[in-house]
Structures are given as C-alpha cells and as structure tokens.
SEZA-476292 format. One record per residue (C-alpha): residue in three letters; x negated, z, y. Coordinates in nm, 2 decimals. Layout:
% SEZA-476292
res; u; w; v
ALA; X; Z; Y;
...
% end
This chain:
% SEZA-476292
res; u; w; v
UNK; -9.36; -9.39; 0.37;
UNK; -9.27; -9.04; 0.50;
UNK; -9.16; -9.11; 0.85;
UNK; -8.95; -8.80; 0.87;
UNK; -8.76; -8.83; 1.20;
UNK; -8.73; -9.02; 1.53;
UNK; -8.61; -8.80; 1.81;
UNK; -8.49; -8.93; 2.14;
UNK; -8.56; -8.68; 2.42;
UNK; -8.42; -8.90; 2.69;
UNK; -8.39; -9.27; 2.76;
UNK; -8.76; -9.30; 2.83;
UNK; -8.91; -9.05; 2.59;
UNK; -8.91; -9.05; 2.21;
UNK; -9.09; -8.84; 1.95;
UNK; -9.19; -8.96; 1.60;
UNK; -9.25; -8.72; 1.31;
UNK; -9.47; -8.79; 1.01;
UNK; -9.43; -8.57; 0.71;
UNK; -9.78; -8.56; 0.55;
UNK; -9.73; -8.59; 0.18;
UNK; -10.02; -8.83; 0.10;
UNK; -10.38; -8.75; 0.02;
UNK; -10.66; -8.84; 0.25;
UNK; -10.76; -9.15; 0.04;
UNK; -10.41; -9.29; 0.05;
UNK; -10.38; -9.25; 0.43;
UNK; -10.73; -9.39; 0.49;
UNK; -10.65; -9.70; 0.30;
UNK; -10.33; -9.75; 0.49;
UNK; -10.48; -9.74; 0.84;
UNK; -10.73; -9.95; 1.03;
UNK; -10.99; -9.74; 1.22;
UNK; -11.25; -9.84; 1.47;
UNK; -11.60; -9.72; 1.41;
UNK; -11.57; -9.43; 1.66;
UNK; -11.27; -9.30; 1.48;
UNK; -11.45; -9.33; 1.14;
UNK; -11.73; -9.12; 1.26;
UNK; -11.49; -8.86; 1.40;
UNK; -11.31; -8.85; 1.07;
UNK; -11.63; -8.81; 0.88;
UNK; -11.72; -8.52; 1.09;
UNK; -11.41; -8.32; 1.00;
UNK; -11.47; -8.06; 0.74;
UNK; -11.10; -7.97; 0.69;
UNK; -10.89; -8.19; 0.47;
UNK; -10.58; -8.09; 0.67;
UNK; -10.75; -8.21; 0.99;
UNK; -10.84; -8.54; 0.83;
UNK; -10.48; -8.59; 0.71;
UNK; -10.33; -8.51; 1.05;
UNK; -10.58; -8.74; 1.22;
UNK; -10.48; -9.03; 0.98;
UNK; -10.11; -8.95; 1.00;
UNK; -10.12; -8.99; 1.38;
UNK; -10.28; -9.34; 1.33;
UNK; -10.00; -9.42; 1.08;
UNK; -9.74; -9.34; 1.35;
UNK; -9.93; -9.55; 1.60;
UNK; -9.93; -9.85; 1.36;
UNK; -9.55; -9.81; 1.31;
UNK; -9.51; -9.84; 1.69;
UNK; -9.72; -10.15; 1.71;
UNK; -10.03; -9.98; 1.85;
UNK; -10.37; -9.98; 1.70;
UNK; -10.64; -9.71; 1.67;
UNK; -10.82; -9.88; 1.95;
UNK; -10.53; -9.83; 2.19;
UNK; -10.56; -9.46; 2.17;
UNK; -10.84; -9.31; 2.39;
UNK; -10.93; -8.96; 2.50;
UNK; -11.06; -8.84; 2.83;
UNK; -11.35; -8.59; 2.89;
UNK; -11.11; -8.29; 2.85;
UNK; -10.97; -8.43; 2.52;
UNK; -10.64; -8.55; 2.66;
UNK; -10.50; -8.86; 2.48;
UNK; -10.41; -9.18; 2.66;
UNK; -10.27; -9.51; 2.57;
UNK; -10.42; -9.83; 2.69;
UNK; -10.20; -10.01; 2.94;
UNK; -10.14; -10.30; 2.71;
UNK; -10.12; -10.28; 2.33;
UNK; -10.32; -10.53; 2.14;
UNK; -10.14; -10.75; 1.88;
UNK; -9.77; -10.84; 1.84;
UNK; -9.68; -10.66; 1.53;
UNK; -9.31; -10.65; 1.62;
UNK; -9.29; -11.02; 1.58;
UNK; -9.37; -11.00; 1.21;
UNK; -9.25; -10.66; 1.10;
UNK; -8.93; -10.47; 1.09;
UNK; -8.95; -10.24; 1.39;
UNK; -8.84; -9.88; 1.41;
UNK; -8.51; -9.82; 1.58;
UNK; -8.54; -9.86; 1.96;
UNK; -8.92; -9.92; 1.96;
UNK; -9.12; -9.93; 2.28;
UNK; -9.21; -10.27; 2.40;
UNK; -9.57; -10.31; 2.27;
UNK; -9.66; -10.50; 2.59;
UNK; -9.52; -10.25; 2.84;
UNK; -9.75; -10.06; 3.07;
UNK; -9.79; -9.71; 3.19;
UNK; -9.69; -9.52; 2.88;
UNK; -9.79; -9.16; 2.83;
UNK; -9.86; -9.00; 2.49;
UNK; -9.89; -8.65; 2.36;
UNK; -9.99; -8.56; 2.01;
UNK; -9.94; -8.25; 1.79;
UNK; -9.98; -8.15; 1.43;
UNK; -9.93; -7.84; 1.22;
UNK; -9.98; -7.81; 0.84;
UNK; -9.76; -8.09; 0.69;
UNK; -9.64; -8.25; 1.01;
UNK; -9.79; -8.49; 1.27;
UNK; -9.60; -8.59; 1.58;
UNK; -9.66; -8.83; 1.86;
UNK; -9.44; -8.86; 2.17;
UNK; -9.44; -9.17; 2.40;
UNK; -9.28; -9.16; 2.74;
UNK; -9.26; -9.33; 3.08;
UNK; -9.35; -8.99; 3.24;
UNK; -9.61; -8.73; 3.18;
UNK; -9.53; -8.55; 2.85;
UNK; -9.67; -8.26; 2.64;
UNK; -9.55; -8.17; 2.29;
UNK; -9.62; -7.90; 2.03;
UNK; -9.51; -7.84; 1.68;
UNK; -9.56; -7.51; 1.51;
UNK; -9.48; -7.37; 1.17;
UNK; -9.25; -7.07; 1.20;
UNK; -9.43; -6.76; 1.05;
UNK; -9.37; -6.39; 1.08;
UNK; -9.73; -6.31; 1.20;
UNK; -9.64; -6.49; 1.52;
UNK; -9.45; -6.17; 1.62;
UNK; -9.77; -5.96; 1.60;
UNK; -9.92; -6.14; 1.91;
UNK; -9.61; -6.20; 2.13;
UNK; -9.72; -5.94; 2.39;
UNK; -10.03; -6.16; 2.45;
UNK; -9.83; -6.46; 2.58;
UNK; -9.47; -6.39; 2.65;
UNK; -9.21; -6.15; 2.79;
UNK; -9.11; -5.96; 2.48;
UNK; -8.78; -5.85; 2.64;
UNK; -8.67; -6.20; 2.56;
UNK; -8.67; -6.10; 2.19;
UNK; -8.45; -5.80; 2.23;
UNK; -8.13; -5.77; 2.01;
UNK; -8.24; -6.07; 1.79;
UNK; -8.28; -6.07; 1.41;
UNK; -8.63; -6.10; 1.28;
UNK; -8.56; -6.46; 1.19;
UNK; -8.44; -6.53; 1.54;
UNK; -8.73; -6.35; 1.69;
UNK; -8.97; -6.57; 1.49;
UNK; -8.80; -6.89; 1.60;
UNK; -8.78; -6.78; 1.97;
UNK; -9.14; -6.66; 1.98;
UNK; -9.26; -6.98; 1.82;
UNK; -9.06; -7.18; 2.08;
UNK; -9.21; -6.99; 2.37;
UNK; -9.56; -7.05; 2.23;
UNK; -9.48; -7.42; 2.20;
UNK; -9.35; -7.43; 2.56;
UNK; -9.68; -7.30; 2.69;
UNK; -9.89; -7.53; 2.47;
UNK; -9.68; -7.83; 2.58;
UNK; -9.72; -7.75; 2.95;
UNK; -10.09; -7.69; 2.91;
UNK; -10.13; -8.03; 2.75;
UNK; -9.99; -8.19; 3.06;
UNK; -10.18; -7.99; 3.31;
UNK; -10.49; -7.94; 3.10;
UNK; -10.70; -7.74; 3.35;
UNK; -10.95; -7.47; 3.30;
UNK; -10.83; -7.12; 3.39;
UNK; -10.47; -7.16; 3.30;
UNK; -10.34; -6.85; 3.12;
UNK; -10.03; -6.85; 2.91;
UNK; -9.91; -6.50; 3.01;
UNK; -10.02; -6.52; 3.37;
UNK; -9.94; -6.87; 3.48;
UNK; -9.67; -7.03; 3.26;
UNK; -9.32; -6.87; 3.28;
UNK; -9.02; -6.98; 3.07;
UNK; -8.67; -6.91; 3.17;
UNK; -8.48; -6.70; 2.92;
UNK; -8.28; -6.91; 2.67;
UNK; -8.07; -6.90; 2.36;
UNK; -8.19; -7.08; 2.05;
UNK; -7.87; -7.28; 2.05;
UNK; -7.94; -7.42; 2.39;
UNK; -8.21; -7.68; 2.28;
UNK; -8.31; -7.71; 2.65;
UNK; -8.46; -7.48; 2.91;
UNK; -8.68; -7.47; 3.22;
UNK; -9.03; -7.34; 3.27;
UNK; -9.28; -7.32; 3.56;
UNK; -9.65; -7.33; 3.60;
UNK; -9.79; -7.11; 3.88;
UNK; -10.15; -7.21; 3.93;
UNK; -10.39; -7.28; 4.22;
UNK; -10.12; -7.17; 4.47;
UNK; -9.88; -7.43; 4.34;
UNK; -9.55; -7.40; 4.15;
UNK; -9.47; -7.69; 3.91;
UNK; -9.14; -7.71; 3.73;
UNK; -9.10; -7.86; 3.38;
UNK; -8.79; -7.96; 3.18;
UNK; -8.81; -7.83; 2.82;
UNK; -8.65; -7.97; 2.50;
UNK; -8.69; -7.77; 2.17;
UNK; -8.54; -7.78; 1.83;
UNK; -8.62; -7.69; 1.47;
UNK; -8.77; -7.96; 1.24;
UNK; -8.76; -7.84; 0.88;
UNK; -8.93; -7.50; 0.90;
UNK; -9.11; -7.59; 1.22;
UNK; -9.03; -7.57; 1.59;
UNK; -9.08; -7.88; 1.80;
UNK; -9.12; -7.85; 2.18;
UNK; -9.14; -8.13; 2.44;
UNK; -9.22; -8.06; 2.81;
UNK; -9.17; -8.31; 3.09;
UNK; -9.29; -8.26; 3.44;
UNK; -9.01; -8.25; 3.69;
UNK; -9.04; -8.40; 4.04;
UNK; -9.06; -8.15; 4.32;
% end
C-alpha cells in the first residue's frame, strides 16, 4: 500500500501522506464507507476527486479511525469525533507512533493535490496544504504575496517559494475558515529561505492579529505546509 511518508511536525502533530497509485475501484474495495460518504462519492464527476476522497479514508483506516469518525461542519471544515470507534490497534500492526485511538480532542486537517492525499492529526488547531510545484504559479504571485520575496532567486527557487507562500495562506485559512479573509490583504508571511523549513505568519482580520507557526518542506515534486495557531 502506498503510504508514502509519516512526518512528525512536533510531539503532538503528525502528517500522513498517501501516494495515490491505485484506481478508483481498488480504493473503493479497500475502504468501508458509510451511506453519506457513498452518496458524496457518487456525486463526484472527477476521477481524481474520487481517488483523493478514498485515499483520505485509507489514511484514516491506517490510524484506526473509520469513515464515520470524520465529520464536516456547515463551512466544510473537517472534525474527528472525540472517540474513535473500534480497537483496530489491538489486532493490526500500527504505524510508527500512532495516536491512541481512544484519545479525545484531536484536530484534523486534510489536503490533496494530483497524486497525493494528506491528513494531519494534532492536539491543537492545525491547517495543512499540499501543492504540486508548477511554473504557472509564478504568473499569479502578485495576487497573493509580496513578490519582493522572490527577488534574486532562480526560477526553480521562485516556484518553490511561491508555492510555499500559497500553501501558508491556504493552511491558515483552513484553521480560521471565515468569510471575508483575503490572502493578500489579511495573511502575512515572514520572509524565509527555502532551507529554513519553518517560519512565522500572521492573520490580520476583524481588528485582531493572530500568529501562526509554519512548517514547510518538499515532498516529491510537491510542497507541504502545516500551520499551527500560536497562543497569544
């Protein structure tokens, strides 16, 4: 099974990456879906969306969760039930350092892009994003970031950095998830070097300033970003 990587962000936050190499039928046969999810899957016209949806359920199963344990609120933000049904860890070989399936108050964030699906589980509010690095990203940088941060970089480095900045803003938006948030007007990343792997960012919105700790790194030809809300 193509579990690509397990990435520890900190002692309470871990991301799990699924490299999607299977077809829809193979993934569907490997997961157990509740009726609501089956209807949602049937309504997806894109095969890539279907595969990403099912790959996320594969990751949940590997962690001892079931499809029923994943819910979404009215804004589309994912949540884990406070207690996971079943005791799969008693009968299966667990992943390294798995979360206790009976622990409470876990937060989850989900992302997928092309051939990768990712979930991140944490004790604190978390937002993640994974993006394929592509040159056309550079054509829209002025719409969402300070382009001065790309000066004196090679084209390859510009693509990686612009993709990282987009991921930072997506990840923070997934945590806050409020109408009216603008990437260029409200989310500000500190300048960083690609070799840093960590940086800081702030959300300026509704007369409040909220700080976030950012972790980023390349995964294959993708950029993965994780945002964690910092205490004021």
